[in-house]
N, C-alpha and C positions, 0 to 999 in steps of 0.2 A: 647739452644737446649737440649733436654732430653738425659740422659744417656741411654744405651741400656736396662738396667733393667727397667728404667722408661717407655721406649717405649713399652716394652713387657707387663709389668704389667698395663700400662695405667694410671699411676698416679705419682705425684712427690714424691721424697724421704720423708719418714716420715708419709705418708698417709697409712691408712689401707684399703685393698681392698679384695673383695671376687671374686675369679677367677675360671672359669672352668679349669680343668687340662687336658691338651692334651694327656698326657701319664703318667701312674703311674706304678711302678714296685716294686716287692719284690723278695728276694732270699729265699733259703731254710731255712735260719736262721730267718730272720725277717718275712718271710711269715707265719711261724708257729705261731708267736706272733700276727701277724695281723689277722690271721684266728680266733684265740682265742678271740681277742677283737671284731671282727665283729660278731661272734656268740653271745657274751655277749650283743651286741647292739640290737640283734634280728631284724636286718634290713630287712631280708627276701630276697631281691633281690639286685643285683649289678646294680648301675646306668649305667655304661658304660663298660661292660665286654670286649668289643672289643678294648678298650683303656687300659686295665689292663694286665700286664705281670707278670708271675711267672717264674723265671729263676733260676734253681738249679746250684749253683756254689761253695758254701762255704765249705761244708763238703761232697764232692762227689768224689768217691762213699762213701756211709755211713760208718762211722768208728765203729759203734756198732749197736746192735739190737734196742735200744731205738731211736737213730737217724733215723734208717731205718723206724721204725713205724711212727714217726712224719712226715717224708718225704712222706710216702705213703698216709697218711691222706690228706696232702696238695696237693699231686699229683692228687688224686681222686677228690678233691674239684675243682681244676683248670679245670679238664677235664669236670666235670659235669656242671659247670657254664659257659663254653665257654671262659675262659681266655686264652690269648696267653701263651703257656707253652713250655719251653725247659727243657729237662731232663739232666741226667748225661752225661758229656762229651761235651756238646755244647759250654760251655765257660762262662766267667765272665759276669755278668749282664751288667756292664757299657760298656764293649767291644761290646756285642751283640746289645745293644741299639744304639751303634755308628756304627754299620754295616748296615746303610741304614734305620734306624728307626727314630732317632732323627733328627729334621729338624729346620732350622732357624726360630726364632720368636715363637717357642712353649714354653709352660710352662710344664716342666717335673719334676715330683716328684718321688723320690725313697726312699724306706725304707732302706737307707744306706747312710752314710755320704759322700761317694765319688761320689754320683750322680752328683756333680758339674763338673765331667769329661766332661759331655755332653755340657757344656757351650762352648766347643771348636767349636761347630757348630752354634753358635749364638743363642742358646736357653737359657732361664732362667731355669736352672736345679739345684735342691737343694734336700737335704735329710730331711726326717722327721722320727718321731718315729712310732711304730707299731699302736698305738691308732689313731694318725692322719691319717695314711694310711687306717685304717679300716673305718674311716669317709669318706675318699675319695672314697673308694669302694661303700659306701652307698649313697653318695650325688653327686659324680662326680666332686667335686670341693673343694676348701679350701680357707683359708684366708692368707694374707701376710701383714706384715708391709713392705712397699717398702724401700729397704735398700739404705743408702747413698753409694756412689761409690768412691773407690780409684783407680786412674789410675796407672797402671804399664806401664810406657812409655819405650818401648824397642828401642834402637838405634843400628844401624849397624847389624852385623851378628856374629854368633858363629864361633870361630876359633878352628879347631881340635887341641887336642883331646877332647875339651869340647863339651858337648852335652846338649840336653834340660833338662835332669835330673839335671845337674849341675846348669843350669840357674834357675830351679825351686827351688832347695835347697837354692840358693843364695837369691832369693827374699823372701823366707820364713824366712831366717835368718835376712834379713833387716827389715821385718815387725814384726817379733817375733810371737810366737804361739798364742798370744792373741791380736796382734796389729791391727787386722782387724775384730774384733768380730761384727757379724751381718752386715758386709759391703759386697758389691759386689766388686770384683776386675775386672777391665776392662783392657785387654791387648791391648795396642795401640802403635802407632809409626811405623816408617819405618821398624823396626826390626821384627814386627809381621808378615809381609808378607813373610819373609824369612823362616819361620818355616813351616814344613810339618804339615798336619792334625794330624798325630800321635804325633808329638812334642807338638802341641797345646793341645792335650788331656792330656799329661803329666803335662803341666803347669796348666791347669784348675783343674786337679785332686788334686793337692797339695794346692789349694786355701783354703780348709777347715782346713788345718794344721796351718793357721793363724787365725782361728776362723771365716773365711768369710762364708757368706751365699751362694755365687755363684762366679764363675770365668769365665768371658765371653770374647770370641773373636768375632769381627764382621765377619759375613759370607762374604767372598770375592770370587774372581775367583777360587782360589784353593778349597774352600769349595764347590762351585757349581760343579766343575769338579769331585770332589770326589763323590758327591751325584748323579751325572749323571750316574756313574757306577752302581748305584742301581736303576736306572729308575726314579729319581726325577729331576724335573726342578726347582731348587731353584733360588731365586734372591739375589744378593748381598745386604748387609745392609750398608748404608752409614753413617760413623761416622761424627760427626760435632763438633762444639765448645761446649763442655759440661761444666757444673758446677760440678767439682769434689770436694770432700771433701779435698783431698790432692793428690799429685802426687809423685810417686817414679820413678826416672830415672835410667835406667840400661844400661851401655855400654856393649853390648853383646860380643864385641871383647875382653873385659877384663876379661870375665868369665873363670875360670880355673876349672879343675876337683877337686871336693870336696867330702868329706864324712860328713854325719851327725853323730855326736858322741852320743852314748846312754847316757841318756835316752830321749833326746830331738831332735826333728826334726830341731829346729832353732839354734842348736849349731853346726856349721860347721868348718871344718879345711881343708886346701888344702891337697890333697892326698899326695903330695910330703913330707909333714911334718909328715905323718903317715906311711910311707913305712916301711915294715918289721914287722908290727903287725901280729902275727900268727893267722891263721884262721882255723876253724874246718869245715866250710860249706860256700858255695857260692850259693845263690839262685837268679835265674833270672826268672822274670815273673810278675804277678799281673796286676791289672788294670792300673798300672803306666807304666810298661815296659815289657809287655808280647806280644807285637805285632810283626808282621813278620819282620819289619825293625830292631827290637831289636834282634831277633834271628839271623837274617842274619849278623848283625854287630858283634855279639858275635862269631858266627861261623867263620867269616872271620879271626878273631884274633887267634882262637885256632886250625884252620884247620891244619892238619899235625903235631900237637903237642899233648901233653898229660897233662891233668889237674892234679895237685898235691894235691888236696883237694876234698872232696865229693862235687859235683856240680849238683844241681837240676835245671831243666829247665821246666817251666810250660807255655805252649802256652796259650794265652788269649782266644782263641776260636778254635772251630773245623776248621773254615776256615783258621786260622793262621797255625794250625797243618797240614792241607792238603797242603797248599802252601809250607810249609817248607819241607814236604815229597816230593812233586813233583820237587822242585828245587834242592834237594840234601843237603840242609842245615841241615835237621834232621840227615841224614847219617853222615855228618861231625861231628856233635855234639856227636853222639853215639861213633864214632871211637875215639874221643878225650877223652872219658871216662866219659861223662856227663850222668846223669840219666834223662830220659824224663818222666814227670808226665802227668796225664790226663789234658785236658783243664779245667781251673778253678782256684780257689784262692790258692790251694795247702797249703803250710805251713805258709802262711802270717799271719793267725790268730791263729796259734799255736794249731790247733785241730788235725792235722794228717799230714802225708806225709812230714816229715822233721822237727819235733819238736826238739828243742835244749835241750841238757842235761845241768845240773848244771855246770856253768863255761865255757860252750862252747861259741865260738864267730862266728858270721855269718856276712858276707857281703851280703846285700840284695838290690835288685833294687825296693823294695816295698816303701811304703810311711810312715810307722810308725816304730819307734824303742823304743817304751815305754817299761818300765821294765816288764819282764816276758811275753811279747806279744807272742813270738814264743816258749816259754818253760820257766818254772820256773828256774831262775838263769842264763839264757842265755843272751848274749849281742848281740845287732844288730847294725851294722854300715850300713847306707844307702848310696848308691852310684850309679853311672851310669852303664850302660851295659858295656861300654868300660873298666871302672875301674874294674868291676866284672870279665871280661875276663882276664885282666892282672893279677889280684889277684888269679884267679883260676889256672893260669899257674905257678905262683910263689909259691902258697901255703901260701901266706901272702899278706897283703895289698900292692898293687903295682900301680905305675902310668901307665896309659894307653900309655903315650908317650914313655915308655921304651920298648914296645913290637916291635919286628922287624919281 
C-alpha cells in the first residue's frame, strides 16, 4: 500500500509529477520576493487567485519605512488581484492556514520552510522558494519528486511534565538535522491518536529541521471533529501496511523535558541537567507553540506568581488572542509580568520585538536556535511551554516538574 505522500501526489516514491496546487501562500517577507519574481516573468494574470493567500506575519507592524513601503506594495497587489489577504495582527501564516483552511488530501505549498506544519491535517504541505511560488501564481501548479517516507512510529502516551515540543525535539535529535533530507515523515502508531491537533502541528512543524520535505499525520476522528468546527466535513484517511524507507520507534512515555542547545536543533539535553543556566529572556509563541493551549498552559503555571526575567508572549493568531482575552488567560499573563506582543512571528526571526543583545541568552518555544538568529551574539535554547514557564519564574533554566 502507498504511503500518505504517495497517495496524495498520485505516484510512487522517486517519480516526478506535475500537480495542481490546492492552496499556496506567502507572507510579508517572501511575498515581496515572490511579487518581484512574478513581475519579472511578465505572467500577466494569476492562474488561481482564489487559492492564493498573502498573510502578513513576519515583520508586523513594520519596523521601518523601507519595510512599510514594501508591505504596502504587496498589500495593494493582493487586493487588486483578488488574493486572500490578512493584514497586521491577524496572525502567523501557518496558524491561519490551520484554522479551517488546510484540509486532508490537499497539496499545499507555502513560501516558508515551516509550511510542513499543515501536514498535521493529512495534507502534503511543503515549502518552496519565491521563484517557484511565482511560477505557481502564474501556472497554478508545480512539480515534485515524490519523496521516500520515514515512519515515526509513536507508542504509548506522553507523561507530564513532558509535552509535544519535547517529543518533537527528541525525534529531531534522533534523526539529526540532515537525517531525513527530502524525505517525508509519517507519524503513525497508537501514540499518534493521543496527540491533540495542536500537538500534531508542533511535530509536523519541526519536520523540516531534519531536512524533511513534509511531516504528515493521517486525518482521523480528531481531525474531522476539529474541521467540523470550521464547517468542513472531512473523511478520515486510513493508514495501511506501507513500504517505508526506515522506521524510527519512540516510546512516548519515556520522553522527558529537554532543551535544544545552541546552535543546533538536534543537540538536546534533559532540562534537569541544565538547571540554573541564567536567562535574559523567555519567548513563548511562533508557529510551533503560540496556540491557545500553549498560552493556557503557561498561564496556569505562572498565575499568582511573578516572572523574574523579561518574558514575551506572542499569540499565533487573532483568534488565539481573542480566546485568551475572553478566558482570562491574557489577564493572568499580564499580572504575572509578561509582555504581550501582537499576533505574529515576533522576535523569532530577529527582526524586531525582542531582538537579543550580544551575549544574551533566551529560552524560546520556537523551532530554530541557529547562531545570530534572534540577534547578533545572542544564544537561543529551545524548549517546551512548560519549561519556559518554569524558567521564567526562576529567572534561569528550570525543570517544569519543580513548579508547585
